Residue frames as qw, qx, qy, qz and C-alpha x, y, z in Angstrom:
[[0.909, -0.196, 0.218, 0.297, 40.54, -23.82, 44.40],
 [0.182, 0.899, -0.370, -0.149, 43.98, -22.44, 43.58],
 [0.957, 0.113, -0.028, 0.265, 46.86, -24.39, 42.06],
 [0.273, -0.887, 0.337, 0.157, 50.44, -23.70, 43.13],
 [0.421, -0.496, 0.693, 0.310, 53.91, -24.52, 41.83],
 [0.801, 0.529, 0.239, -0.142, 52.76, -24.98, 38.24],
 [0.323, -0.564, 0.595, 0.473, 55.77, -26.20, 36.26],
 [0.234, 0.109, 0.837, 0.483, 54.01, -27.84, 33.31],
 [0.362, 0.223, -0.005, -0.905, 51.45, -25.83, 31.31],
 [0.260, 0.312, 0.909, 0.097, 48.15, -27.34, 30.17],
 [0.303, 0.118, -0.202, -0.924, 45.44, -26.11, 27.85],
 [0.257, 0.296, 0.900, -0.191, 41.98, -27.59, 28.43],
 [0.191, 0.009, -0.437, -0.879, 39.62, -27.04, 25.50],
 [0.369, 0.387, 0.719, -0.445, 35.83, -26.96, 25.84],
 [0.153, 0.224, 0.703, 0.658, 33.99, -27.39, 22.54],
 [0.317, 0.052, 0.027, -0.946, 31.25, -24.92, 21.67],
 [0.230, 0.336, 0.903, -0.138, 27.71, -26.23, 22.05],
 [0.349, 0.751, 0.457, -0.323, 24.71, -25.38, 19.87],
 [0.528, 0.821, 0.120, 0.178, 25.24, -22.73, 17.18],
 [0.718, -0.248, 0.050, 0.648, 28.99, -22.23, 16.90],
 [0.090, 0.961, 0.055, -0.257, 30.04, -18.58, 16.63],
 [0.746, 0.539, -0.127, 0.370, 33.52, -19.48, 15.37],
 [0.096, -0.839, 0.354, -0.401, 35.08, -17.71, 18.35],
 [0.806, -0.181, -0.473, 0.307, 37.51, -19.11, 20.86],
 [0.241, -0.866, 0.209, -0.385, 38.34, -17.49, 24.19],
 [0.681, 0.104, -0.581, 0.433, 41.50, -18.56, 26.00],
 [0.507, -0.807, -0.110, -0.283, 40.88, -18.01, 29.71],
 [0.536, 0.330, -0.511, 0.586, 43.79, -17.05, 31.94],
 [0.586, -0.703, -0.402, 0.022, 43.12, -17.21, 35.70],
 [0.022, 0.820, -0.308, 0.482, 44.60, -14.81, 38.21],
 [0.872, -0.409, -0.220, 0.155, 46.48, -15.40, 41.43],
 [0.261, -0.934, 0.220, 0.106, 49.16, -12.74, 41.66],
 [0.578, 0.602, -0.548, 0.051, 51.67, -14.92, 39.76],
 [0.184, -0.430, 0.808, -0.359, 51.98, -17.05, 42.91],
 [0.382, 0.183, 0.894, -0.150, 49.01, -19.35, 42.24],
 [0.223, -0.039, -0.558, -0.798, 46.10, -19.73, 39.79],
 [0.503, 0.171, 0.532, -0.659, 42.38, -19.63, 40.58],
 [0.021, -0.133, 0.855, 0.501, 41.86, -22.35, 38.03],
 [0.019, 0.481, 0.873, 0.079, 38.14, -23.03, 38.61],
 [0.023, -0.744, -0.418, 0.520, 36.77, -19.74, 39.97],
 [0.181, 0.788, -0.187, -0.557, 38.43, -17.77, 37.15],
 [0.007, -0.376, 0.822, 0.427, 38.92, -20.60, 34.67],
 [0.023, -0.140, -0.964, -0.225, 36.87, -23.75, 34.19],
 [0.149, 0.577, 0.673, -0.439, 33.66, -22.26, 35.63],
 [0.220, 0.629, -0.122, -0.736, 33.83, -19.44, 33.09],
 [0.078, 0.245, -0.818, -0.514, 34.52, -21.85, 30.22],
 [0.105, 0.307, 0.945, -0.046, 31.45, -23.95, 31.01],
 [0.247, 0.696, 0.394, -0.547, 29.23, -20.88, 30.63],
 [0.146, 0.591, -0.400, -0.685, 30.81, -19.68, 27.38],
 [0.064, -0.075, 0.921, 0.377, 30.44, -22.98, 25.55],
 [0.222, 0.529, 0.793, -0.203, 26.69, -22.95, 26.10],
 [0.238, 0.806, 0.099, -0.533, 26.67, -19.68, 24.11],
 [0.803, 0.570, 0.138, 0.107, 28.38, -21.27, 21.10],
 [0.137, 0.890, -0.415, 0.132, 31.86, -20.05, 22.05],
 [0.879, 0.064, -0.378, 0.283, 34.78, -22.45, 22.25],
 [0.337, -0.875, 0.267, -0.223, 36.72, -21.88, 25.47],
 [0.817, 0.184, -0.427, 0.340, 40.18, -23.02, 26.52],
 [0.537, -0.838, 0.078, -0.055, 41.54, -22.74, 30.06],
 [0.594, 0.558, -0.439, 0.377, 45.28, -22.11, 30.25],
 [0.743, -0.653, 0.034, 0.142, 47.15, -23.35, 33.29],
 [0.481, 0.778, -0.285, 0.287, 50.37, -21.44, 32.70],
 [0.742, -0.058, -0.404, 0.532, 53.71, -22.03, 34.36],
 [0.335, -0.934, -0.115, 0.047, 54.24, -19.75, 37.33],
 [0.377, 0.785, -0.367, 0.327, 57.41, -17.65, 37.31],
 [0.845, -0.515, 0.077, 0.121, 60.21, -19.23, 39.33],
 [0.155, 0.876, -0.457, -0.028, 63.82, -17.98, 39.33],
 [0.552, -0.411, 0.726, 0.007, 65.00, -21.47, 40.31],
 [0.708, 0.260, 0.647, 0.113, 63.75, -22.97, 37.05],
 [0.516, 0.715, 0.310, 0.357, 64.27, -20.08, 34.61],
 [0.459, -0.133, -0.026, 0.878, 66.79, -17.30, 34.07],
 [0.148, -0.114, -0.195, -0.963, 63.95, -15.16, 32.72],
 [0.057, 0.356, 0.885, -0.296, 60.95, -16.04, 34.92],
 [0.254, 0.496, 0.195, -0.807, 59.10, -12.91, 33.78],
 [0.377, 0.343, -0.541, -0.669, 58.78, -14.35, 30.25],
 [0.065, 0.007, 0.998, -0.018, 57.50, -17.81, 31.22],
 [0.360, 0.499, 0.658, -0.433, 53.75, -16.98, 31.57],
 [0.384, 0.668, -0.153, -0.619, 53.85, -14.91, 28.38],
 [0.109, 0.349, -0.862, -0.351, 55.54, -17.74, 26.51],
 [0.192, 0.225, 0.945, -0.138, 52.76, -20.12, 27.57],
 [0.377, 0.632, 0.355, -0.576, 50.08, -17.64, 26.53],
 [0.325, 0.606, -0.455, -0.566, 51.60, -17.23, 23.09],
 [0.007, 0.157, -0.973, -0.171, 51.98, -20.98, 22.72],
 [0.325, 0.399, 0.779, -0.360, 48.31, -21.43, 23.64],
 [0.419, 0.671, 0.024, -0.611, 47.23, -18.94, 20.97],
 [0.249, 0.490, -0.716, -0.431, 49.33, -20.73, 18.36],
 [0.139, 0.016, 0.988, -0.057, 48.08, -24.17, 19.38],
 [0.426, 0.526, 0.556, -0.482, 44.46, -23.06, 19.09],
 [0.427, 0.669, -0.242, -0.558, 45.09, -21.65, 15.63],
 [0.105, 0.359, -0.891, -0.258, 46.87, -24.82, 14.55],
 [0.063, 0.212, 0.971, -0.090, 43.83, -26.84, 15.67],
 [0.336, 0.230, 0.105, -0.907, 41.17, -24.37, 14.54],
 [0.527, 0.084, -0.620, -0.576, 39.68, -26.81, 12.02],
 [0.329, -0.102, -0.920, 0.188, 39.27, -29.50, 14.65],
 [0.057, -0.432, -0.661, 0.611, 37.14, -27.23, 16.84],
 [0.194, 0.710, 0.564, 0.373, 35.43, -25.26, 14.03],
 [0.287, -0.766, -0.138, 0.559, 37.13, -22.03, 15.08],
 [0.464, 0.848, 0.063, 0.248, 37.79, -19.03, 12.86],
 [0.736, -0.029, -0.168, 0.655, 41.52, -18.29, 13.13],
 [0.165, 0.383, -0.009, 0.909, 40.78, -14.57, 13.17],
 [0.534, -0.596, -0.153, -0.580, 38.31, -14.79, 16.06],
 [0.786, -0.216, -0.485, 0.318, 40.58, -15.97, 18.85],
 [0.103, -0.795, 0.169, -0.574, 40.89, -13.86, 21.97],
 [0.492, 0.009, -0.702, 0.514, 42.16, -13.95, 25.53],
 [0.480, -0.735, -0.178, -0.445, 40.33, -13.32, 28.80],
 [0.531, 0.141, -0.609, 0.572, 42.28, -12.65, 31.98],
 [0.531, -0.779, -0.293, -0.159, 41.52, -12.04, 35.64],
 [0.523, -0.825, 0.156, 0.148, 43.70, -9.87, 37.90],
 [0.359, -0.577, 0.608, 0.410, 47.29, -11.05, 37.29],
 [0.549, 0.270, 0.739, 0.283, 45.90, -13.07, 34.40],
 [0.309, 0.902, 0.302, -0.023, 44.48, -9.84, 33.02],
 [0.185, -0.839, 0.377, 0.347, 47.92, -8.26, 33.35],
 [0.503, -0.173, 0.761, 0.372, 49.30, -11.19, 31.36],
 [0.478, 0.627, 0.601, 0.131, 46.58, -10.75, 28.72],
 [0.119, 0.972, 0.029, -0.199, 47.36, -7.04, 28.41],
 [0.327, -0.623, 0.588, 0.399, 51.05, -7.80, 27.94],
 [0.536, 0.149, 0.775, 0.300, 50.20, -10.36, 25.25],
 [0.370, 0.819, 0.438, 0.018, 48.11, -7.72, 23.46],
 [0.031, 0.985, -0.098, -0.137, 50.68, -4.93, 23.65],
 [0.294, -0.598, 0.680, 0.306, 54.01, -6.73, 23.33],
 [0.809, 0.448, -0.089, -0.370, 53.42, -7.97, 19.82],
 [0.733, -0.214, 0.600, 0.239, 54.97, -11.27, 18.81],
 [0.106, 0.477, -0.588, -0.645, 56.74, -11.46, 15.46],
 [0.027, -0.149, -0.959, -0.239, 54.68, -14.59, 14.85],
 [0.394, -0.173, -0.142, -0.892, 51.17, -13.32, 14.05],
 [0.669, -0.255, -0.654, -0.246, 49.63, -16.60, 15.17],
 [0.488, -0.221, -0.636, 0.556, 50.72, -15.78, 18.73],
 [0.048, -0.019, 0.158, -0.986, 48.79, -12.48, 18.89],
 [0.177, 0.470, 0.810, -0.302, 45.14, -12.29, 20.08],
 [0.073, 0.464, 0.543, 0.696, 42.29, -10.77, 18.06],
 [0.374, -0.694, -0.129, -0.602, 40.46, -9.39, 21.10],
 [0.321, 0.107, -0.745, 0.574, 40.72, -9.32, 24.87],
 [0.538, -0.699, -0.332, -0.336, 38.61, -9.33, 28.01],
 [0.323, 0.327, -0.542, 0.704, 40.26, -7.65, 30.99],
 [0.611, -0.626, -0.423, -0.235, 38.59, -8.49, 34.28],
 [0.492, -0.868, 0.069, 0.014, 39.75, -6.38, 37.26],
 [0.867, 0.263, -0.037, 0.421, 43.16, -6.15, 35.66],
 [0.470, -0.680, 0.116, 0.550, 46.49, -4.37, 35.97],
 [0.615, 0.664, 0.241, 0.350, 47.58, -1.90, 33.29],
 [0.045, 0.939, -0.152, 0.305, 49.35, 0.98, 35.06],
 [0.719, 0.111, -0.465, 0.506, 52.83, 0.93, 36.62],
 [0.405, -0.844, 0.036, -0.348, 52.09, 2.42, 40.02],
 [0.036, -0.622, 0.706, -0.336, 54.60, 2.10, 42.88],
 [0.730, -0.159, 0.551, -0.372, 52.54, -0.75, 44.28],
 [0.908, 0.392, 0.062, -0.135, 52.46, -2.55, 40.93],
 [0.427, 0.714, -0.530, 0.162, 56.19, -2.04, 40.39],
 [0.330, -0.480, 0.729, -0.358, 56.91, -3.63, 43.76],
 [0.857, 0.086, 0.398, -0.316, 54.57, -6.52, 42.91],
 [0.801, 0.568, -0.183, -0.042, 56.24, -7.16, 39.54],
 [0.219, 0.688, -0.642, 0.256, 59.71, -7.06, 41.05],
 [0.418, -0.354, 0.733, -0.403, 58.78, -9.45, 43.85],
 [0.734, 0.138, 0.582, -0.321, 56.43, -11.88, 42.07],
 [0.794, 0.589, 0.124, -0.081, 57.32, -11.88, 38.36],
 [0.497, 0.761, -0.359, 0.211, 60.86, -10.60, 37.75],
 [0.860, -0.436, -0.129, 0.232, 62.37, -11.43, 41.16],
 [0.567, -0.112, 0.029, 0.816, 64.73, -8.48, 40.79],
 [0.055, 0.676, 0.107, -0.727, 64.76, -4.75, 40.18],
 [0.627, 0.656, 0.399, 0.131, 63.49, -3.70, 36.77],
 [0.463, -0.059, 0.236, 0.852, 65.80, -1.83, 34.42],
 [0.169, 0.452, 0.043, -0.875, 64.84, 1.59, 33.04],
 [0.296, 0.129, -0.685, -0.653, 63.91, -0.04, 29.73],
 [0.236, -0.282, -0.930, 0.000, 61.76, -2.64, 31.48],
 [0.029, 0.469, 0.515, -0.717, 60.02, 0.03, 33.53],
 [0.279, 0.353, -0.246, -0.859, 59.09, 1.88, 30.34],
 [0.331, 0.022, -0.835, -0.439, 57.89, -1.33, 28.73],
 [0.211, -0.357, -0.882, 0.224, 55.68, -2.11, 31.71],
 [0.204, 0.359, 0.242, -0.878, 53.86, 1.20, 31.53],
 [0.315, 0.286, 0.870, 0.250, 51.23, -0.69, 29.59],
 [0.245, 0.805, 0.457, -0.288, 48.69, 2.13, 29.23],
 [0.023, 0.781, -0.282, -0.557, 51.33, 4.13, 27.34],
 [0.245, -0.218, 0.834, 0.443, 51.79, 1.33, 24.79],
 [0.496, 0.552, 0.640, -0.199, 48.23, 1.37, 23.48],
 [0.022, -0.337, 0.469, 0.816, 48.15, 2.14, 19.75],
 [0.641, 0.295, -0.164, -0.689, 45.90, 1.80, 16.72],
 [0.563, 0.241, -0.771, -0.172, 47.09, -1.82, 16.48],
 [0.200, -0.153, 0.805, -0.537, 45.89, -2.79, 19.96],
 [0.199, -0.285, -0.898, -0.269, 43.15, -5.47, 19.91],
 [0.463, -0.521, -0.214, -0.684, 39.57, -4.56, 20.94],
 [0.219, 0.068, -0.813, 0.535, 38.83, -5.01, 24.62],
 [0.566, -0.601, -0.402, -0.396, 35.95, -5.71, 26.98],
 [0.259, 0.310, -0.589, 0.700, 36.71, -4.41, 30.47],
 [0.626, -0.602, -0.432, -0.243, 35.17, -5.12, 33.88],
 [0.341, 0.195, -0.559, 0.730, 35.98, -3.70, 37.31],
 [0.417, -0.741, -0.527, 0.014, 34.43, -2.80, 40.66],
 [0.030, 0.846, -0.110, 0.521, 34.84, 0.65, 42.20],
 [0.597, -0.708, 0.280, -0.252, 35.55, -0.78, 45.65],
 [0.930, 0.174, -0.213, 0.244, 38.37, -3.05, 44.46],
 [0.403, -0.880, 0.248, 0.027, 41.11, -2.60, 47.07],
 [0.790, -0.203, 0.439, 0.377, 43.65, -4.80, 45.28],
 [0.389, 0.195, 0.477, 0.764, 43.58, -3.42, 41.74],
 [0.106, 0.484, 0.244, -0.834, 42.34, 0.16, 41.62],
 [0.547, 0.641, 0.525, -0.116, 39.49, 0.83, 39.20],
 [0.162, 0.860, -0.244, -0.417, 41.73, 3.37, 37.45],
 [0.387, -0.284, 0.802, 0.356, 43.65, 0.43, 36.02],
 [0.407, 0.453, 0.775, 0.169, 40.61, -0.20, 33.83],
 [0.219, 0.901, 0.297, -0.227, 39.41, 3.36, 33.20],
 [0.137, -0.744, 0.420, 0.501, 42.86, 4.54, 32.10],
 [0.350, -0.084, 0.838, 0.411, 43.25, 1.67, 29.66],
 [0.347, 0.644, 0.682, 0.023, 39.74, 2.16, 28.28],
 [0.094, 0.909, 0.042, -0.403, 40.40, 5.87, 27.78],
 [0.203, -0.526, 0.636, 0.528, 43.55, 5.07, 25.78],
 [0.367, 0.244, 0.856, 0.272, 41.58, 2.65, 23.62],
 [0.255, 0.827, 0.472, -0.170, 38.90, 5.28, 22.97],
 [0.057, -0.823, 0.234, 0.515, 41.58, 7.84, 22.04],
 [0.138, -0.349, 0.783, 0.496, 42.97, 5.47, 19.42],
 [0.670, 0.219, -0.173, -0.688, 39.46, 4.60, 18.18],
 [0.213, 0.139, -0.967, -0.011, 39.84, 0.97, 19.25],
 [0.649, -0.370, -0.468, -0.473, 36.62, -0.96, 19.83],
 [0.215, 0.094, -0.770, 0.593, 36.10, -1.13, 23.59],
 [0.555, -0.566, -0.347, -0.501, 33.32, -1.64, 26.09],
 [0.212, 0.227, -0.691, 0.653, 33.68, -1.07, 29.82],
 [0.604, -0.572, -0.431, -0.349, 31.42, -2.08, 32.72],
 [0.157, 0.321, -0.601, 0.716, 31.99, -0.76, 36.23],
 [0.567, -0.542, -0.610, -0.115, 30.18, -2.03, 39.31],
 [0.236, -0.795, 0.200, -0.521, 29.85, 0.15, 42.44],
 [0.604, -0.510, 0.561, -0.245, 30.50, -2.90, 44.62],
 [0.943, 0.262, -0.189, -0.087, 32.11, -6.27, 44.16],
 [0.587, -0.667, 0.431, 0.156, 35.64, -5.94, 45.48],
 [0.227, 0.615, -0.703, -0.275, 38.38, -8.01, 43.89],
 [0.012, 0.204, -0.978, -0.040, 38.29, -11.54, 42.58],
 [0.613, 0.152, 0.408, -0.659, 34.55, -11.97, 42.08],
 [0.310, -0.001, 0.910, 0.274, 34.95, -14.35, 39.14],
 [0.010, 0.437, 0.758, 0.484, 31.59, -14.90, 37.47],
 [0.171, -0.348, 0.044, -0.921, 30.09, -12.49, 39.98],
 [0.051, -0.295, -0.842, 0.448, 27.34, -12.36, 42.58],
 [0.070, -0.664, -0.623, -0.408, 23.66, -11.42, 42.30],
 [0.376, -0.761, -0.416, 0.326, 23.70, -9.40, 45.51],
 [0.244, -0.661, 0.099, 0.703, 26.11, -6.79, 44.17],
 [0.570, 0.748, 0.071, -0.331, 25.29, -7.03, 40.47],
 [0.078, -0.644, 0.680, 0.343, 28.66, -8.37, 39.39],
 [0.587, 0.093, 0.803, 0.044, 26.96, -11.47, 37.96],
 [0.556, 0.736, 0.241, -0.302, 25.92, -9.53, 34.84],
 [0.003, -0.758, 0.469, 0.454, 29.28, -9.07, 33.18],
 [0.396, -0.153, 0.855, 0.300, 29.73, -12.50, 31.55],
 [0.453, 0.604, 0.655, 0.032, 26.49, -12.30, 29.57],
 [0.163, 0.931, -0.017, -0.327, 27.37, -8.72, 28.61],
 [0.237, -0.550, 0.677, 0.428, 30.71, -10.01, 27.31],
 [0.459, 0.223, 0.834, 0.209, 28.95, -12.68, 25.24],
 [0.348, 0.833, 0.403, -0.152, 26.64, -10.04, 23.78],
 [0.014, -0.861, 0.309, 0.403, 29.61, -7.79, 22.98],
 [0.369, -0.308, 0.793, 0.374, 31.49, -10.62, 21.33],
 [0.448, 0.423, 0.775, 0.143, 28.60, -11.74, 19.16],
 [0.264, 0.898, 0.293, -0.196, 27.55, -8.23, 18.12],
 [0.049, 0.884, -0.365, -0.289, 31.08, -7.25, 17.07],
 [0.847, -0.096, 0.493, 0.175, 32.21, -10.57, 15.65],
 [0.699, 0.629, 0.217, 0.262, 32.75, -9.36, 12.09],
 [0.032, 0.972, -0.216, 0.086, 35.05, -6.55, 13.19],
 [0.649, -0.552, 0.498, 0.162, 37.68, -8.95, 14.46],
 [0.825, 0.315, 0.391, 0.260, 38.15, -10.30, 10.94],
 [0.389, 0.888, 0.013, 0.244, 39.53, -6.92, 9.82],
 [0.429, -0.846, 0.313, 0.055, 42.38, -6.90, 12.34],
 [0.767, 0.458, -0.374, 0.248, 46.01, -7.61, 11.62]]
């Protein structure tokens, strides 16, 4: 199920069950900035994470619309930052460690997550401690530039904006750790979107783990047994739990 014409953001929190890890993952569904796969890449993921002791929150962000905003390209990012701040403000209520709050995005949602990680907010409470990028967008190819101009900015990008959207070039020692997933046969977002970003993280000695599947295409959500894409979510949980203490050292 996809939701369209989202004009009011919501954040649905799922409390961790069993032994609480102190983590919270804000889940951001994809949909090309024209809709949001709110269950397939949102609530279904959250219901699995909570059973592993991880608090999950599904963000239904406002979709960019030039009729309702003069800067539609900033609307989804604003909602993402607000979600991060809200979770930190309510960390005690959900037994969350304020320094163990990350974002997980799918496709366009992964692009949004990457932007939130690389375009640092002056308010530290609006910046994530880690990320999970699932078949995401990180490189400014001709295809991606056209997509951003048609679906997010609704106009031609300026030279400055083009440079700022070359996300792989913005990775630095201050970039949050990342868990990355992609399929080689993805015909929507090329696998290089993930491998390039991972390589930049490795170059800057940023904690990263990448999993590539030979098959799976685009938009597989939690994955399928027949092509092996169903393994990634448990691998993410393992990565998160085994590296939990490292997130506390980030600024």
